[in-house]
N, C-alpha and C positions, 0 to 999 in steps of 0.2 A: 596602348590607350585603353584605360579601364572604362567599362560601360557606365553610364550615368545612373545613379540610384533613383528609384521611384520617389516622387513626391506625392503626398496625399492632399486632396482638397481640404481646405479649412472652412468650416462653417461654425461660427461662434455660437456656443450654447452656454447660457448663464445658469448655474446651479447654486441655489441659495438655501441655507438652513442655518439656524442659530445666528442670523444676522451676518453670516459669512458668505461671500460670493466666490465661487470657483468658476473659471472660464474654461470650458472644454471644447477645443476646436475640432476634436475627432469623435465626438459623441455619436455622430451620424453612422459610424461603422457598426453600431448596435442594431443591425438589420440584415440578416443573412439572405433575405429575399431581394435586397437592393442590388441590381446589376453592377452598380459602381463599386460596391463593397467587394463583390467577387472579382471585378476587374482589378482592383487594387491588390488583392491577395495574389492574383495570377501574375501581375506585374512584378511583385516582390519575388514570387517563385521563379520567374524568368530571370530576374537579376541574380538570384542565388545561383541558378544554373550557369549563367555566364561567368560569374565571379569564381565559381569552383570548378569550371571546366578543366582546368589544368590538374585537378586532383581526382578526376573521374576514374582513371585507371588505378590510381592508388586506393581509392574507395573500394573498387572491385577486388583489388588484391587483399585488402584488409578483410573484406567480407569472406572471400574464399579461405583466407587464413583462419578466421574465427570459425567458419563452418567446418573446416577440416578437423578442428579440435572436438567437435561434437560427435558422439556415437549416434549416428543417424537412425540405426535400427534398435533404439533403446527401449527398455520397458521398466516399469515401476516394480518395486518389491510387492509381491502378492500379499493381500490381507484377507483374512477369513471373516465373513459376516453372514450370519443366518444361513449357514450351510453352503455358501459359495465362496470361492476365492476370486477376488476382483483384481484385475491387472489393467493398467493403462500402458499402451505401447505406441511406438512410432515406427514407421517404415522408411527406408532409405529414400531420400529425394522428396519426401512428402512433408507438408507443412503442419498438418493437424493430427491430434492424437486419435487413437482408436481405443475405445473402451470395451473391454472384454470380461468374461467371467468363466469359471470352470466349477462344475458341481462336485462338491465333496472332496476332490483330490486334484492336485496339480497335474496329475497324469490324465485327468479327464479331458474330453474333447472341448476345445475352445468354442465359446459362443460369442460372436461379435454382437454387442449390444448397439453400439453407435460407431460409425466410421466418419470422423469429422471431415476427412478429405472428400468423401462422396457428398456429404451434406453441404459442404462449402462451395461446391461448383456453382458458378454463376453469380457469386457474391464477391465484391471487392473487399468486404469486411465480413468476418464470421466469428462468432463466439458461441460455443455450446457450454451450458452451465446447468447446475442444479439437478443433476441426475439423481433420482430418488426412487428406489425399488420398493414395491409394495411388500408387506410382510409375507405374503404367500409366494413371493418371487416371480409372479406372473406378469406384472405390469411395471412400467417405468415411466414416471413423469420426467420431463426434460424441458429445457428452455433455450431459446435461440435469440441472439441479437445480431442483426445484419447491418446495423447503422452505426454502432459504437456510441450510442447515447445511454447505454446501460438500461434500456427498455427491453425487457425480455418477453417473448411469447411462449407460454407453456403449452405443451401437448402431451399426450399419453401414448405410449407404444406397448403393444402386446409382445412380450419377449418370447412367447411360444410360437406365434404365427408370423411375427415381423410386421404386422399391420400397425400403421400409425393412424390413430383415430382422428376424424376430421375436426373435432371440437378444438378451438383455439382460445386460450385465455390471454388477452392482450394487456399490455402496460403493467407488467409485474417486475419484481426484483429478480425473478428467476428461481428463487428458492421455493420449495414446497415440502410438505410432510404428510405422509399417509397416517390415518387412524388405523386401528387394528382390525377393522372390518374389511380392509382391502377395497373399499368403495369410496371412502370419504377422504378428500384431499384438501388440506388447508394451504393457503398461499397469501402473499402480500401484494397489494396493488399500490401503484404510485399515483400521486396527483399529476394530471397531464401537463400542468403549467410548471409547477415548481419541482416536479419529480421526487417530492418527499414521499417516502413509503409510509402511508397513513391509514390504510384499511386492510383488515384481515378478513378473507372470505372463506366460506366452506363450499366446496364443489363436490357434487355426487357424480361418480364415474358414469359416463354415457349421457348425462343430461346437458342441456343447453347452458353454456356459461352465463348467459344473460339472466338465468334464474338462480345463480349462485347466491348464497345467503351471507349478508354482511354480519359478521359476528363481533367485530370490534372496529371502532373508528377512533384513532388518536387525533383529537381536535386541537391539542396544543401544538402550535406551529413550530415550537422549538424542539419537539420530540419526533423520533422516527419509530416505526414499529416493525416487528419481525415475528416469525413463528417457527418452532422446531419441536422435536420429540426428545424426551430424555433418553439417556443411554440405556435405562432400564426398560424402555418401551412402554412404560406405564402411564406417562402423562404427555399430553400436548401442551406446550407452553407458548403463550403470547408474551412477548417482551416489548416494553416501551423504553426508549433511552434518549436522553439529551446529553450534552457535554458533562453535566454535573449530577444527573439524577437518573435512577432506573426504577422500573416497576414491572412486576410479572403477574400473569393470570394463568391458571392451570385448569385443565379438565381431564378426566380419566380417558385414556386413549381407547378404551373399550366402549365408551358412551359418548361419541363425538358430537351428538346433537344436544347434549346437556349444556347448562350454562357454565361459562368460565367463571372461576372464583379468584378474587384478588389474593395474591400470596401475602404481600405486605404493602400497604398503600404508599404511594410516592411521598417522599419527604425531601424537599429541595436540599441538594448537597449530599444526599445519601445514595451511594451506588451499591448495588449488590448483584451477584450472579448466583444461580442455583443449580444444583445437581441432585438427583434422587438416588438413594441406595437403601433398600430394604424398608425399614419403618421411618426413615428420616430423610429430610432434605439437608444438604450441606450448602452453606452460604459463604461466599467470598465477599466481604463488605468493608467499607470505610466508616461504618456507623460509629458514633461516639468518638469522633476525631481520630479514628485510626487511619491516618492519611496514607500509610503504606499498606493498608488492608490487613485483615485478620480472617481466620476461618472459624465459622460458627455452625451449629446444627440445630434443627428443630424437628419435632415430631410431625409426621405427615398430617396429623389431625389438628395441629395448632401452629399455623405458619406465620402468624403476625410477629413483628420484631420483638414484642415484649417477651416472647417465649424462646428467643434464640439463646443458645448456650455456647460458650467459647470452647473451641477445639485447639486452635493455635492463636496465641495472643499477638497483638500488634507489636512490632519492633521498629524502633526509630531508624535503624541502620539497614533493614532488610525489606525490600519491596516484594510482597507476595503477589505473584502475577497470575498463577493458574494452579489447578489441581486435577488429579486423575484418581478415580476410585476403583479399586479392585476388591474382590471378595476378602482377601487377607491383608491387603496393603493400601495405604494412602500415599500417593506420590504428589509432591508439591514443587512447583516451579517458582524459584525465587530469583532475586537479583540483589547482589551484595557488592558494593563498591564498583558497580557497573557490570559485574560479571554474572552470567547465567549459572545458577546452581540447581541441581535436581536432588531433592531430598526424599528418601524412601523410608517409610516406617510401617511396622506391622500394627494392625489394629490392637493386638493384645499387648503391645508395648515391649515385646521381647527383643526387638531389633530395630535400630534406626541408624541411618548413615547417609552420606552424600556420595553421589557418583564422583570419581576423581577426574578432574580436568587440570592440565598442568601448564597452561600459558595464559596470556592476558588478551589474546586477539582471536577469540573463538566465539561461536554461537552454538548453543545446545538447546534442544526443545523436544518435548514429547510430541509424537505424531499419532498415527491411527492406533488407538487402543479402544476397540469397540466391544470387547468382551470383559465381563466382570470376573468370570471364573477361570483365571489364568495367573501364572506366576511370571509371565513374560511382559516386560515393559518395552515398547518400541519407542526409540528416540532417534533424533537426527543430530548430527554433529558436523560442523565445518569451521574453517578458519581462514584467515587471509592467505595462508600458504597451504591450507589443507583442503583438498577436494571434499565435497559433501559425501557423508556416509549415513546409511540407515542401519541402526544397530538394534538387535534384540537382546535384552538384558534379563537374565534369570534372577529375579529378586530374592529367591531362596538360596541358590548356590553361588550367586554373585558372578556367574560366568556370562561372558557376552559373546555374541556371534555377529560379525559384520555381515549383514545380509546383502549389502551392496555398497561399493565405493564408486563415486563418479569417475568414469574413465576420461582422461584427457588424451585425445588422439593426436596424431601429427608427429609423434616420435620425438619431440624436443623437450617435453615437460618433465622436469625433475624438481620436486618440491624443495629439495635441498639447495637449489640455486637461488632461493628467495628467503628473505628475512623479514620478520614482522616485529613490531614493538609497540608498546603503549607509553606515550609520554604525556606530560601535563604542562599546559600553558597557563599563565596567570592573567586573568582578566583585569581590567582597569579597577574594578572594585575589590580586587584581591582574591576572587574566587578562582579555584583551580579547575581548568577545563581539560578533560581527558581527550586524547587524540590517538586513534589507531592508525598505524602506518605500515605500509608494505613496500618493498623495493627489491630489486635484484641485488644479490650480494656483490660487494666490491665498490659500491658508490663512495665517492669522497664528499664530505660535507664542506665543500668549497663554494657554495652558492651557485654553482653552474647547472645543477640538476633541474630539469623541468618537473614541476610538481602539480598534480591535480588534487585540489582540496574539495571534498564533497560534504554537503550538509543538508539537513532538513529542519528539525527544531520546532515542530508544531504538533498539536493534538496529543502530546504525550507519546508520540510514536518514536520508537528508538531504532536507529540505524545500527544494527549490530555488525561487528566485523564478519564479513562473509566472503566465501571464495567465488571467484568469477573467472571463467575461461576466457571471456572476451577481454578482460582487463590485462591479461598477459600480453596482448598486442601493444599496450602502453609500457608495461614494465620491461619487456624485452627490448624496447627502444629507448630505455634510460629514464623513463618517467618514474617518479615516486607517487604513490596514491595515499591520500590521507583522509580519514573520516573524522570530522570535528563533531564530538558528542556534546553539542551546545545545549544551553538551557531552552526549554520548550519541548524537549523529549523527556523520557523518563529513565535515562541511562543511570542516573544516580538517585533514583527514587522519585516518589510523587512530588516532593518539594522542588525537584529539578524542573518539573513541568510547570508547577505553579509560578516559578520565578521567571518563566519565559512566555507568559500569555497576558492578555488584557493590558493593564497599564504598566506591565513589566516586559512587554513584547520586545522592546529595543535591546534587552539583554541578549536575545537570540542573535541579533545582528552584530552587536559589539563583541560578543564571544567569538564569533566567526572571524572578525577582523583581528582580534587579539591572538587567535590561533595562527593566523597568517603572519602576523608580526613575529611571533615566536619561532615559526618555521624558518623565517628569513634570518632572524638573529642567531639561530643555532646552525646556520649554514646548510640546511637541507635544500634551500633554493634561494632565489632573489626575486625582486619584483619584475625583472625582465623575463622570468621563467615560471612565474606562479599563475595558475589558472583556477577559476572557481566554477563549480557546477552544482546545479540544484534544479529540482522539478516540482511543479505544482506549488505547494507552500514553500518548498525549497527554492522555487523560482522567485517567490517574493523575497526570500532571504538574499539571494544573490543580486536581485534588483535593488534592494535597499542598500546592500553593501557597495554596489557600484556608485550609488549617490554619495555614500558616506566616506568611502576610501578608494576612489577609482585608481589612484596612483599605485596601489599595491599589486595590481593584477595586469598581466599582459593580455589575458583573454578570459571570457566568461561564456559558459553555455547555460542558457536558461530554457528549460523544457516546460511546456504548457504552464507558463508562470502566472501566478496570481498577483498581478501588479497594480490593478486599479481598485485598491482596497475600499476606499471611501464610497465611490459610486456603486460598486457591487453590493456593499453591505447596507446601502440605503435603498436598494431595489429588492423588495421582498417577493417579487415575482420570479427571481432568478433561482434556479436549483441551488439548494444548500444554504441560502442566506439566513433564514430565520433560525435554523439549527446551529448557526455559528456564533450567535451573540455571546455565548458564554466563553468562546475561544478568543474572539477579537474585541468584543465589546459591541454595544448597540449605538451606532452613530446618531440615532435620534436623541441620544443624551449628549449634551454639549461637551462634557469632559472627554468622553470616549471619542467623539467626533474629532476634536482638536488633536488628541493624541494620535489617532489613526492618520490624520492628515499630515502629521509631522514626519511620518515614516513611509507612507504609501509611495512606492517607486514612481508611479505615473505622475503623481502630484508634485514630486520633488525633483523632476528632471530640470537641470539648469544649463546655462550656457557655459560649458567647461569640457575638458577632455575626458573621454570615457575609454575603457579598454576595448580591444577587439571583441566583438560580441556575435554569437549565434543564438537566435531565438527560434524555437520550434513550437508548433501548435497543431491541433486537429480541428477541422471545420465543424465536426459534430460533437466536440467536447461538451459533456454535460457538467463536468466538475469545475473547470475554469473555461468560461466562454471564449471563443477565438478572438473576440474583439478586444479583450484586455491586452494581449501581446501585440495585436495589430495597432492599436492606438499608441501603445508605449513605443513601438518601433518608429511610428510616424513622428512622434514628438521628439524622440532621440535624434532622428534624421534632421529635424528642423533646428534643434538647439545645440547639438554637440559641436565643439570647436576644433576637433582633431581630424586627422585624415585616416584614422583606424577603420578597420573593416566592420561593417554592421550588416548582418545577413538575417533574413527572416524567411523561414520555410514552413508552409502550411501543407499538411497532408489533407488533401481534399476528400479523402475517403475514410478518415479515421477520427477517433475521439481521444479521450484522455490518456489511454494506455498506448496509443500509437498503433502500428500495424498489427494485425491479428495473427498472421502465420509466423512460425518460429524463424523462418529464414528471412521473411520480409522485415521482421523486427531487428534482425541482425544487421540488415542494410542501414537501418536508422542509427545503430551504434557505430557502424563504420563511417557514416556521415559525420557524426560528432567527433570521432577520433581523428579523422582526416583533417578536420578544421583545426584541432589542437596541434597535431603533428606538423601541419603546414606552417603554422605560426612559429614553430621551432626550426623550420627549414629541413624537416625530415620528410623525405618523399618516397621512401621504400622500406 
């Protein structure tokens, strides 16, 4: 006899705009202080526990299996910065990283700067971020969040004596940057209601933070602000960014109390990023309709856009994503036909080439390259069947040294046992949609394979093919894993993003559905064995797909899903809302409102059969508020006509990213996997 699922109280709320009325019976859940809200979440958690009690041992087995693959006493590849080698390491059995450094040589004595395990004691959630060492190497600013709402408190530690100074700077993004005087610290504060990062302050070491000087206030509610120092250490930079537009201000890092000067005034639709080298700034920009971006430069003394000169022109088939500057080399990160490319060229023009990569399911990216005067480029590489590696490449001799390859413990992993491929599905409008797939060798394309299809498709964020030790627990039990590179990301360039946002947002959802149909048609799986997964905006994706094509999927996992699109985008007091108008549209405008309403998962729940579904959230989530999935689940429970499983799990201690410790986070993966495997009748 199965336990009875919870039912939520219905209190009718009329929401009217543009002459259109929506009735929201669960609007009352938008109050985390209401005991009845907490009671509902706890009843759902209790129902989840009862419904999954038979998988508890299996969840634990999966957790132990995934944990056993991790090298518990792991450490990062050291990098040299300002006379010290910096290393992050983990100890066996411990959840949190330990941040260390060694002066001058890797043989020098280790200095422990921060031990996350000691600092996390007494906290159910803990995140240490923004470690920033002063130029004289004596002080470190750092930031802590113990609630998981991405509100960080900055403090300063004396690295010579170990003393943590009592001054606390509250409600920040966590990031900070030192001026060259070792006394002045710039940081970003958040609006306490919307959590928008809107103010840059200047703090003097040892002073009362209440006396910190406001140096910049971003008043446009669609922008966020941030501050950093250039790689050259010569400039402090304040950035302002919206979805479509950026603007920078600079001040000499040796004169931090001087006025910041605008680099080039904001121009709606023009994005640019800047880097300083010798007498010039280099600028990555989409100016003059360069939708895939181009590289320009300008003299330090004349930074306005009228003075910018072209270095690398715009190319319609190549997305220019990033660049690194060295004394003798320019390194450019590109994307061509969906694939990462790293291009290296000498400034004197005597040599230019691409790093060679030989498959279609990999990810490559430059990592810590903090020194100008070096021939060594450090980059990362991994793929669906290839564990992550950190590689030092000598740009002069073209020799590479693998500094570290991720170890997969447990004794059973052999990358030759797995196969990956990239295939193309055809969307309803004829567009070809790339799909990256990985599976254990030997599968038959007879429709019997369970397949987990993953997607995101928003903000121009690309889900590249990446290696995962946890995913092996699915692959080794017969699952295929597929990443759908749908419109709304930037996998195929900037236009791929433009075609999946605003009034073209539905392309994201129909692309995902068309990929599913293709996988079924090609025999990789069938609707009885197909599963969809997405988180945050990817939760919106799978929520919309559940309304549009529920018959294609046996199960869905929706993590921290953004499913109450219209109500959230009409509430400008909620974190992120105003900055999102250029992504989703502004529902205060009727056309955008009606389009959003036509796909918003919560607004389109109907009386029909839905797939088996697991929904997860965190009570303290600042990105997608907990009440969105809570309301959605309550409405699904009320409306759905099937007898399929619907489970809702709220982490009462966490936010958008889930549990903070590396092992606690693994337990959440084991929970998701046990749900999927249980639906396949796999219990060991």
